[in-house]
VOPAGU-2260 file (C-alpha; in pm, 1 decimal, decimal comma):
REM VOPAGU-2260
SITE   aa  ch    i         X         Y         Z
SITE  MET   A    0    8453,9    7451,5    9731,6
SITE  LYS   A    1    8616,6    7537,7    9412,9
SITE  LEU   A    2    8689,7    7957,0    9359,0
SITE  TYR   A    3    8737,8    8035,0    9001,9
SITE  HIS   A    4    8912,5    8383,6    9028,8
SITE  HIS   A    5    9176,6    8599,8    8915,5
SITE  PRO   A    6    9484,0    8700,0    9102,7
SITE  LEU   A    7    9431,9    9093,9    9004,9
SITE  SER   A    8    9050,7    9115,0    9058,1
SITE  GLY   A    9    8979,4    9248,2    9438,5
SITE  HIS   A   10    8627,7    9103,8    9360,0
SITE  SER   A   11    8797,6    8787,3    9336,9
SITE  HIS   A   12    9086,8    8869,6    9658,1
SITE  ARG   A   13    8739,8    8940,5    9853,9
SITE  ALA   A   14    8627,2    8566,4    9852,9
SITE  HIS   A   15    8986,7    8412,9    9836,0
SITE  LEU   A   16    9045,2    8625,7   10155,0
SITE  PHE   A   17    8736,3    8495,8   10327,4
SITE  LEU   A   18    8799,9    8152,8   10233,3
SITE  SER   A   19    9114,0    8149,2   10407,3
SITE  LEU   A   20    9042,7    8376,4   10693,9
SITE  LEU   A   21    8802,9    8084,4   10749,7
SITE  GLY   A   22    9006,8    7836,8   10734,8
SITE  ALA   A   23    8796,3    7659,5   10460,4
SITE  HIS   A   24    8965,0    7357,7   10243,0
SITE  HIS   A   25    8896,8    7526,2    9871,7
SITE  GLU   A   26    9119,0    7500,8    9551,7
SITE  LEU   A   27    9155,0    7758,2    9382,8
SITE  VAL   A   28    9071,7    7777,3    8964,5
SITE  LEU   A   29    9270,2    8049,1    8769,0
SITE  VAL   A   30    9048,3    8200,2    8501,3
SITE  ASP   A   31    9229,5    8385,6    8246,8
SITE  LEU   A   32    9048,8    8736,0    8230,5
SITE  LYS   A   33    9292,3    8861,8    7895,6
SITE  LYS   A   34    9178,6    8539,2    7738,5
SITE  GLY   A   35    8823,8    8612,2    7833,9
SITE  GLU   A   36    8802,8    8245,1    7976,0
SITE  GLN   A   37    8518,7    8444,5    8178,3
SITE  LYS   A   38    8345,5    8414,3    7859,8
SITE  SER   A   39    8367,4    8027,4    7766,8
SITE  PRO   A   40    8065,0    7834,5    7773,5
SITE  GLU   A   41    8192,2    7630,6    8063,2
SITE  LEU   A   42    8241,1    7964,6    8255,4
SITE  LEU   A   43    7903,5    8095,6    8137,9
SITE  LYS   A   44    7705,4    7791,9    8256,2
SITE  LEU   A   45    7824,9    7854,8    8608,1
SITE  ASN   A   46    7750,0    8254,9    8575,8
SITE  ARG   A   47    7549,9    8375,9    8307,7
SITE  PHE   A   48    7752,7    8722,0    8366,6
SITE  GLY   A   49    8067,4    8577,7    8241,6
SITE  GLN   A   50    8213,1    8730,3    8585,7
SITE  VAL   A   51    8468,7    8588,7    8840,5
SITE  PRO   A   52    8467,0    8511,6    9108,7
SITE  VAL   A   53    8264,0    8224,3    9143,9
SITE  LEU   A   54    8238,4    7961,2    9392,3
SITE  GLN   A   55    8123,5    7572,7    9355,3
SITE  ASP   A   56    8034,2    7395,8    9654,7
SITE  GLY   A   57    7931,1    7066,1    9505,8
SITE  ASP   A   58    7600,5    7104,9    9305,1
SITE  ILE   A   59    7553,1    7457,2    9450,9
SITE  VAL   A   60    7718,2    7748,4    9275,3
SITE  VAL   A   61    7746,4    8102,6    9392,2
SITE  SER   A   62    7788,3    8398,9    9165,0
SITE  ASP   A   63    7899,9    8773,7    9305,6
SITE  SER   A   64    8187,3    8868,1    9555,5
SITE  ASN   A   65    7934,9    8957,8    9839,8
SITE  ALA   A   66    7717,1    8687,6    9754,8
SITE  ILE   A   67    7996,8    8450,1    9831,7
SITE  LEU   A   68    8064,7    8615,6   10173,0
SITE  ILE   A   69    7705,8    8576,7   10250,2
SITE  TYR   A   70    7704,3    8180,5   10136,0
SITE  LEU   A   71    8034,4    8086,7   10296,8
SITE  ALA   A   72    7912,0    8255,0   10633,6
SITE  LYS   A   73    7593,7    8059,4   10636,7
SITE  SER   A   74    7698,6    7755,3   10538,4
SITE  LEU   A   75    7947,2    7764,2   10779,0
SITE  GLY   A   76    7720,6    7821,3   11041,0
SITE  ARG   A   77    7979,6    8140,0   11083,6
SITE  THR   A   78    7790,2    8391,8   11285,5
SITE  ASP   A   79    8078,1    8568,8   11383,2
SITE  TRP   A   80    8109,8    8697,1   11085,0
SITE  LEU   A   81    7752,3    8777,9   10999,4
SITE  PRO   A   82    7580,7    8796,6   11326,8
SITE  GLU   A   83    7181,0    8699,2   11333,0
SITE  ASN   A   84    7102,1    9073,0   11538,3
SITE  PRO   A   85    6896,0    9243,3   11294,1
SITE  ALA   A   86    7063,8    9575,4   11357,8
SITE  THR   A   87    7399,0    9397,5   11291,1
SITE  ALA   A   88    7322,8    9253,2   11005,9
SITE  ALA   A   89    7136,6    9543,2   10864,7
SITE  ALA   A   90    7436,1    9742,2   10925,7
SITE  ILE   A   91    7664,0    9460,0   10767,3
SITE  GLN   A   92    7416,0    9474,7   10431,5
SITE  ARG   A   93    7448,4    9837,7   10416,8
SITE  TRP   A   94    7852,5    9834,0   10399,6
SITE  LEU   A   95    7770,0    9565,5   10130,3
SITE  SER   A   96    7578,4    9840,4    9923,7
SITE  VAL   A   97    7879,0   10036,9    9957,9
SITE  ALA   A   98    8086,0    9783,8    9830,3
SITE  ALA   A   99    7867,6    9718,1    9518,6
SITE  GLY   A  100    7812,8   10103,4    9433,0
SITE  GLU   A  101    8059,6   10337,7    9576,9
SITE  ILE   A  102    8351,9   10132,7    9602,0
SITE  ALA   A  103    8311,1   10017,4    9231,6
SITE  ARG   A  104    8245,6   10338,9    9114,4
SITE  GLY   A  105    8556,4   10508,4    9331,7
SITE  PRO   A  106    8857,6   10308,6    9412,3
SITE  ALA   A  107    8823,0   10020,3    9216,2
SITE  ALA   A  108    8727,9   10202,7    8913,7
SITE  ALA   A  109    9002,7   10433,7    8925,8
SITE  ARG   A  110    9226,9   10154,0    8947,2
SITE  LEU   A  111    9102,7    9982,1    8614,2
SITE  VAL   A  112    9211,7   10243,7    8453,8
SITE  THR   A  113    9581,1   10214,0    8570,6
SITE  VAL   A  114    9567,8    9848,2    8583,4
SITE  PHE   A  115    9363,3    9707,9    8322,5
SITE  GLY   A  116    9362,4   10066,0    8085,7
SITE  ALA   A  117    8981,8   10060,1    8113,4
SITE  PRO   A  118    8834,8   10362,2    7944,2
SITE  ILE   A  119    8737,2   10530,6    8257,7
SITE  ASP   A  120    8715,7   10897,4    8353,0
SITE  ALA   A  121    8996,0   10882,4    8613,5
SITE  ASP   A  122    8940,0   11210,7    8740,8
SITE  ASP   A  123    8601,0   11156,6    8850,9
SITE  ALA   A  124    8655,5   10817,8    8985,7
SITE  ILE   A  125    8906,4   10963,3    9192,2
SITE  ARG   A  126    8694,2   11195,3    9324,2
SITE  ARG   A  127    8439,7   10951,4    9388,8
SITE  ALA   A  128    8703,9   10730,7    9564,4
SITE  HIS   A  129    8786,3   11025,6    9826,9
SITE  ALA   A  130    8407,0   11090,3    9873,7
SITE  ILE   A  131    8370,5   10728,1   10002,7
SITE  LEU   A  132    8685,1   10724,2   10163,7
SITE  THR   A  133    8603,5   11043,3   10368,9
SITE  LEU   A  134    8271,7   10870,6   10463,6
SITE  VAL   A  135    8496,2   10562,4   10570,9
SITE  GLU   A  136    8767,4   10756,6   10747,9
SITE  GLN   A  137    8451,5   10896,0   10942,5
SITE  GLU   A  138    8276,7   10551,9   11078,5
SITE  LEU   A  139    8607,0   10447,9   11164,5
SITE  SER   A  140    8682,5   10717,5   11415,4
SITE  THR   A  141    8418,1   10569,4   11604,9
SITE  ARG   A  142    8496,4   10189,4   11621,1
SITE  PRO   A  143    8760,1    9973,0   11481,5
SITE  TRP   A  144    8542,0    9823,9   11265,5
SITE  LEU   A  145    8286,5    9881,1   11062,1
SITE  ALA   A  146    7960,7    9705,2   11147,1
SITE  ALA   A  147    8029,6    9569,0   11481,2
SITE  GLU   A  148    8272,6    9590,8   11739,0
SITE  HIS   A  149    8484,4    9300,0   11590,6
SITE  ALA   A  150    8556,9    9197,0   11249,9
SITE  THR   A  151    8244,3    9124,2   10955,0
SITE  ILE   A  152    8206,3    9069,1   10597,9
SITE  ALA   A  153    8194,6    9414,9   10603,3
SITE  ASP   A  154    8518,1    9462,2   10626,2
SITE  ILE   A  155    8604,0    9206,8   10397,8
SITE  ALA   A  156    8376,0    9355,1   10161,6
SITE  LEU   A  157    8558,3    9676,7   10117,6
SITE  TYR   A  158    8893,5    9581,4   10277,5
SITE  SER   A  159    9071,9    9429,7    9881,6
SITE  TYR   A  160    9009,5    9783,0    9697,2
SITE  ILE   A  161    9040,2   10004,9    9957,3
SITE  SER   A  162    9370,0    9833,5   10019,6
SITE  SER   A  163    9463,1    9863,6    9672,1
SITE  ALA   A  164    9373,7   10271,7    9578,1
SITE  PRO   A  165    9693,6   10395,6    9581,0
SITE  GLU   A  166    9749,2   10190,8    9258,6
SITE  GLY   A  167    9468,3   10335,2    9111,8
SITE  ASN   A  168    9594,8   10700,1    9214,3
SITE  VAL   A  169    9378,3   10774,0    9523,7
SITE  ASP   A  170    9630,1   10853,8    9817,5
SITE  LEU   A  171    9549,5   10713,9   10130,9
SITE  SER   A  172    9779,6   10937,5   10331,0
SITE  ASP   A  173    9523,6   11137,1   10475,9
SITE  TYR   A  174    9304,1   10844,0   10600,8
SITE  PRO   A  175    9516,9   10751,0   10911,0
SITE  GLN   A  176    9195,6   10544,1   11025,8
SITE  ILE   A  177    9151,8   10352,6   10697,6
SITE  ARG   A  178    9518,2   10271,9   10727,6
SITE  GLN   A  179    9526,6   10153,1   11086,8
SITE  TRP   A  180    9209,4    9957,7   10996,0
SITE  LEU   A  181    9358,8    9756,0   10675,3
SITE  ALA   A  182    9654,2    9668,5   10955,6
SITE  ARG   A  183    9393,2    9487,4   11170,0
SITE  ILE   A  184    9248,0    9342,3   10883,1
SITE  GLU   A  185    9626,2    9221,0   10776,4
SITE  ALA   A  186    9667,6    9110,7   11121,2
SITE  LEU   A  187    9390,8    8839,8   11132,6
SITE  PRO   A  188    9483,7    8477,3   11106,3
SITE  GLY   A  189    9465,6    8362,1   10748,6
SITE  PHE   A  190    9499,2    8682,7   10591,8
SITE  VAL   A  191    9625,6    8635,5   10227,9
SITE  ALA   A  192    9713,8    8969,6   10066,5
SITE  PHE   A  193    9572,4    9134,0    9737,8
SITE  GLN   A  194    9855,0    9077,9    9475,9
SITE  LYS   A  195   10057,2    9423,4    9425,9
SITE  THR   A  196   10052,3    9639,1    9072,4
SITE  PRO   A  197   10294,9    9844,2    9033,1
SITE  VAL   A  198   10119,1   10095,9    8879,1
SITE  GLY   A  199   10013,7   10449,2    8999,1
SITE  LEU   A  200   10131,8   10607,7    9329,9
SITE  ALA   A  201   10245,5   10212,4    9426,6
SITE  ALA   A  202   10506,4   10254,4    9107,6
């Protein structure tokens, strides 16, 4: 398998982290976002949206980081990470939607401002970040993981941008349950860290 990625992309890290946790043999292919390689003809053949990450598994190409998590769990038969139980599967899907919605518009957007200089309203993104982090904190006060009594792809989907939230000036000091949850993920066998950028509160 090949994963087309960029080390500062939280979406890319999400996919890379899961591949590593699974112990799946893979090759990392760097896509230079600054040079616009994600919009090159070669990459657009793999993903018409011109984004990373993209997973290539033989003749199968999967784009979108959450879709990659589902593909890997299903193709490798890892029902521990994506259980067949309808209630748990639905709970996981709920959190994948949060990752694509509130997390993307909150901590991920705030980080885009400081790391990439994106023209985004930083104050609004920080406000959105704290709104969703408050809800995640409440969820984690009742159980150690987001969707089950063990780690699932729901946790992987949210990890990268929450762990890097301080880079976008989003303070995690008021979220003890989240900080403990981050530590639990970082203690999993095969964990790989998200490349840090010394900006914002992480400077």
